[in-house]
C-alpha positions in Angstrom: 0.0 0.0 0.0 1.3 3.5 -0.9 2.3 5.4 2.2 0.7 8.8 2.7 3.7 10.9 3.3 6.7 9.3 1.5 4.3 8.1 -1.3 6.1 4.8 -1.7 4.9 1.2 -1.5 6.4 -2.3 -1.3 7.2 -2.4 -5.0 10.3 -0.4 -4.4 11.7 -3.6 -2.9 14.7 -2.2 -1.0 15.9 -3.4 2.4 18.0 -0.3 3.2 17.5 3.5 3.2 19.8 6.5 3.5 18.1 9.4 5.1 19.5 12.9 4.7 17.6 16.0 5.8 18.2 18.1 2.7 16.4 17.0 -0.5 19.5 18.3 -2.5 21.6 15.7 -0.7 19.7 13.0 -2.5 21.6 14.0 -5.7 24.9 13.2 -3.9 23.5 9.8 -2.8 22.6 9.2 -6.5 26.1 9.9 -7.6 27.3 7.0 -5.3 24.8 4.5 -6.6 24.2 2.6 -9.9 20.9 2.0 -11.8 19.4 5.1 -10.1 15.7 5.8 -10.6 13.9 8.9 -9.3 10.8 7.9 -7.3 8.8 10.7 -5.6 9.0 14.1 -4.2 6.2 14.9 -1.7 6.5 17.6 1.0 10.1 17.1 2.4 10.3 13.5 1.2 12.3 13.3 -2.1 13.2 9.7 -2.9 15.3 7.7 -5.3 16.3 4.0 -5.5 19.6 2.5 -6.8 22.1 -0.2 -6.2 25.4 -0.4 -4.3 27.3 -3.6 -4.9 24.1 -5.1 -6.1 22.2 -4.1 -2.9 19.0 -2.0 -3.5 19.1 1.2 -1.5 16.5 4.0 -1.1 17.7 7.6 -0.7 15.0 9.7 0.9 15.2 13.2 2.4 13.4 13.8 5.6 13.5 17.6 6.1 14.5 19.1 9.4 13.5 17.7 12.8 12.7 14.5 14.6 9.0 14.4 13.8 9.5 14.1 10.0 12.2 11.5 10.6 9.8 9.5 12.7 7.2 9.5 10.0 9.8 8.3 7.5 10.8 5.5 9.8 7.2 4.3 10.3 6.3 4.4 6.6 9.6 2.9 5.4 9.2 0.0 7.8 5.7 -0.5 6.4 7.1 -1.1 2.9 9.8 -3.5 4.0 12.9 -1.4 4.8 14.7 -2.9 7.8 18.0 -0.8 7.9 17.9 3.0 8.0 20.8 5.4 8.3 20.9 9.1 8.8 23.5 11.0 6.7 23.3 14.5 8.0 25.2 17.5 9.2 26.4 18.5 12.7 27.8 21.3 14.6 30.9 20.4 16.7 30.9 20.8 20.5 34.5 19.9 20.9 37.9 21.3 19.7 39.6 19.1 17.1 36.6 18.2 15.1 37.4 19.8 11.8 35.1 20.8 8.9 34.2 17.7 6.9 35.2 15.3 9.7 32.7 12.5 10.2 30.9 12.1 13.6 29.7 8.5 14.1 27.0 8.6 16.7 27.2 5.9 19.4 24.2 7.4 21.2 22.3 10.7 21.4 21.0 12.9 24.2 17.3 13.1 23.8 16.8 16.9 24.1 14.0 17.0 21.5 10.3 16.3 21.6 9.5 13.5 19.1 11.1 10.7 21.0 9.4 11.7 24.2 6.1 11.2 22.5 7.0 7.6 22.0 8.5 6.6 25.3 9.8 8.0 28.6 12.9 10.2 28.5 14.9 7.7 30.5 14.8 5.3 27.5 18.2 5.4 25.7 18.7 6.6 22.2 21.2 4.1 20.8 22.0 2.6 17.4 22.2 -1.0 16.2 25.5 -2.2 17.6 26.5 -4.2 14.6 25.7 -1.4 12.1 27.5 1.2 14.1 30.6 -1.0 14.3 30.4 -1.5 10.6 30.3 2.3 10.2 33.5 2.7 12.3 35.3 -0.1 10.4 34.2 1.3 7.0 35.5 4.8 7.9 38.8 3.3 9.0 39.1 1.2 5.9 38.3 4.1 3.6 40.7 6.4 5.5 38.2 9.0 6.4 38.7 11.3 9.4 36.1 10.4 12.0 35.1 10.7 15.7 32.9 8.4 17.7 30.8 9.2 20.7 27.6 10.7 22.0 25.9 13.6 20.2 23.1 16.0 21.3 19.8 16.1 19.4 17.9 19.3 20.1 15.1 21.4 18.7 16.2 24.8 17.4 19.1 27.0 16.2 17.7 30.2 17.5 16.4 29.8 21.0 17.8 32.1 23.7 19.7 29.6 25.8 21.4 27.8 22.9 25.0 29.0 23.7 24.6 28.0 27.4 23.3 24.6 26.6 26.0 24.0 24.0 28.7 24.8 26.6 27.0 22.6 29.2 27.0 19.5 26.9 30.5 20.3 25.6 31.8 20.1 29.2 30.1 16.6 29.5 32.1 15.3 26.5 29.3 15.4 23.9 30.8 15.6 20.5 28.3 17.5 18.3 24.7 18.5 17.8 21.9 17.7 15.3 18.1 17.6 15.3 17.3 14.1 14.2 19.5 11.3 15.5 17.8 10.8 18.9 14.4 10.3 17.1 15.9 7.9 14.6 17.5 5.8 17.3 14.5 5.8 19.7 11.8 5.1 17.1 14.0 2.7 15.2 14.7 0.7 18.3 11.1 0.5 19.2 10.1 -0.6 15.7 13.0 -3.1 15.5 14.8 -1.4 12.7 18.6 -1.4 12.3 19.7 2.2 12.6 22.9 4.3 12.7 23.8 7.9 12.1 26.8 9.5 10.6 27.1 13.3 10.6 29.3 15.6 8.5 30.7 18.4 10.7 29.8 21.8 9.2 30.4 24.1 12.2 33.6 24.4 14.2 33.3 24.6 17.9 33.0 28.3 18.8 32.2 29.4 15.2 29.1 31.3 14.1 26.4 28.7 13.1 24.6 30.9 10.6 27.8 31.7 8.7 29.0 28.1 8.7 25.6 26.7 7.5 25.6 29.3 4.7 29.1 28.1 3.6 28.0 24.5 3.7 24.9 25.2 1.6 27.2 26.9 -0.9 29.3 23.8 -1.3 32.6 24.7 0.3 35.3 22.2 -0.2 35.8 20.4 3.1 32.2 20.1 4.0 31.2 18.9 0.5 33.9 16.2 0.7 32.6 15.2 4.2 29.1 14.9 2.7 30.3 12.4 0.1 32.4 10.5 2.6 29.5 10.0 5.1 27.4 8.6 2.3 30.1 6.2 1.1 30.8 5.1 4.7 27.1 4.5 5.3 26.6 2.5 2.1 29.6 0.3 2.9 28.3 -0.3 6.5 24.9 -1.2 5.3 26.3 -3.6 2.7 28.4 -5.3 5.3 25.5 -5.7 7.6 23.3 -7.1 4.8 25.9 -9.9 4.2 25.4 -10.9 7.9 21.6 -10.9 7.9 
């Protein structure tokens, strides 16, 4: 049955999905796949399907925020997708995470609302252990600069206490921030989906977020390279997991 938001059904016949936020990033995913077909573009959900080493993969954008990610998880699960990976952007909370470095998320602080609608805040937001280990090994094998640890998923760029909260979590060793990983991990775990999140750092710790995001959208070199690398790492990790399942 065609799903109401992503506008896809079981005929896509793909076990894995890459989930960027930005619909434009679907073009970068397409460049890493073979036999690419454009599928749909409804609301924030632009989708393609292609193959990586013979494995069928959906690339589908989710827009910004946990609620739209949760909708995508639910509807992708309904059409038979069992492995879902976020390939998104992050702002660093630590020195030494350079532009274009990958952040492989071993867990997420649930400072957002979507996951709390699903289950109590004490429930952890953690990835599938096999998939996240494949992410780390794939990044190592490909020679991509990467960092592993906990990230913070929050709600807004522009609220008044953003700087104070960032400093608070930086002092606790949290690596970076995004909007979506906590929802992906929480809802994915509840729905028995294999999930992992790899983020491309687009904001240096202490830098101006608005200026950095503007440069990223303009395709600056290091962040554009990081975008391609997170996708290649995710594809290889999903492929390795599929060989085990």
